[in-house]
C-alpha positions in Angstrom: 4.3 20.0 -3.4 7.5 21.8 -2.3 8.2 19.0 0.3 7.8 16.3 -2.4 10.2 18.2 -4.7 12.7 18.6 -1.9 12.6 14.9 -1.2 13.1 14.0 -4.9 16.1 16.3 -5.6 18.5 14.5 -3.3 17.3 11.1 -4.5 17.8 12.3 -8.1 21.4 13.3 -7.3 22.1 9.9 -5.8 20.4 7.6 -8.3 19.2 7.8 -11.9 15.4 7.8 -12.6 12.5 9.6 -11.1 11.5 9.7 -7.5 8.8 7.1 -6.8 5.5 8.5 -5.8 2.5 6.5 -4.5 -1.0 7.3 -3.6 -1.4 7.2 0.2 -4.8 6.6 1.7 -6.9 4.5 4.1 -10.6 3.7 3.7 -13.3 1.4 4.9 -14.5 -0.9 2.1 -12.5 -1.9 -1.0 -11.3 1.5 -2.2 -9.7 4.7 -1.0 -8.3 7.9 -2.6 -5.5 10.1 -1.5 -2.6 12.3 -2.5 0.6 11.2 -4.2 3.5 11.2 -1.8 7.2 10.7 -2.4 8.5 7.4 -1.1 11.3 7.2 1.4 14.7 5.5 0.7 14.2 1.8 0.6 10.6 2.0 -0.4 10.8 1.0 -4.1 7.2 -0.1 -4.7 3.6 1.1 -4.1 1.6 -1.3 -2.0 -2.1 -2.0 -1.7 -3.4 -4.0 1.3 -6.9 -5.2 1.8 -7.9 -6.5 5.2 -11.1 -8.4 6.0 -11.9 -8.5 9.7 -14.6 -10.6 11.3 -15.7 -9.7 14.9 -19.3 -10.8 14.7 -19.7 -9.1 11.4 -17.2 -8.8 8.5 -15.6 -5.4 7.6 -13.1 -4.6 4.9 -10.5 -1.9 4.8 -7.9 -0.8 2.2 -4.5 0.8 2.8 -2.3 2.2 0.0 1.2 3.6 0.3 4.9 3.2 -0.3 6.6 -0.1 0.8 9.7 -2.2 0.1 9.2 -4.6 -2.7 10.7 -7.3 -0.5 7.4 -7.4 1.4 5.2 -7.9 -1.7 5.5 -11.7 -1.2 4.3 -11.6 2.4 0.7 -12.1 1.4 -1.8 -13.5 2.0 -1.9 -14.1 5.7 -4.6 -14.6 8.3 -4.9 -14.7 12.1 -7.7 -16.5 13.9 -8.4 -15.0 17.4 -11.1 -17.6 18.3 -14.7 -18.2 17.6 -16.0 -15.4 15.3 -12.8 -13.3 15.4 -10.5 -13.5 12.4 -8.5 -11.1 10.2 -7.1 -11.8 6.7 -4.9 -9.5 4.7 -3.6 -9.6 1.1 -1.1 -7.3 -0.6 -0.5 -6.3 -4.1 2.5 -4.3 -5.3 2.5 -2.0 -8.3 4.2 0.9 -10.0 2.7 4.0 -11.7 -0.5 3.5 -13.8 -0.7 -0.2 -12.9 -1.8 0.9 -9.4 -5.0 2.3 -10.8 -6.2 -1.1 -12.1 -4.6 -3.4 -9.5 -7.0 -5.6 -7.7 -6.5 -7.3 -4.3 -8.7 -10.1 -3.1 -8.9 -11.5 0.4 
């Protein structure tokens, strides 16, 4: 908590508004939970990424954290590695309470 506060004080002195915090986590499946962490300079949005990977069987994973809003439009994308091997990723950007109800489909 002290580290988060220390990161927010300089940001508050340089800009108006509160320091952005996002839930940071990684998990297999379509959900994950983690702690709120202060975002670094240039990271003005919270991001949720869901990846579906197929290597014989399909697996999904979810990643949440801080990101620049300029990357919110980089989705969806897929890569085909040959027969039976493929990965697809989709992003959603959100702020605050909207992150709790945001959905990402691959």
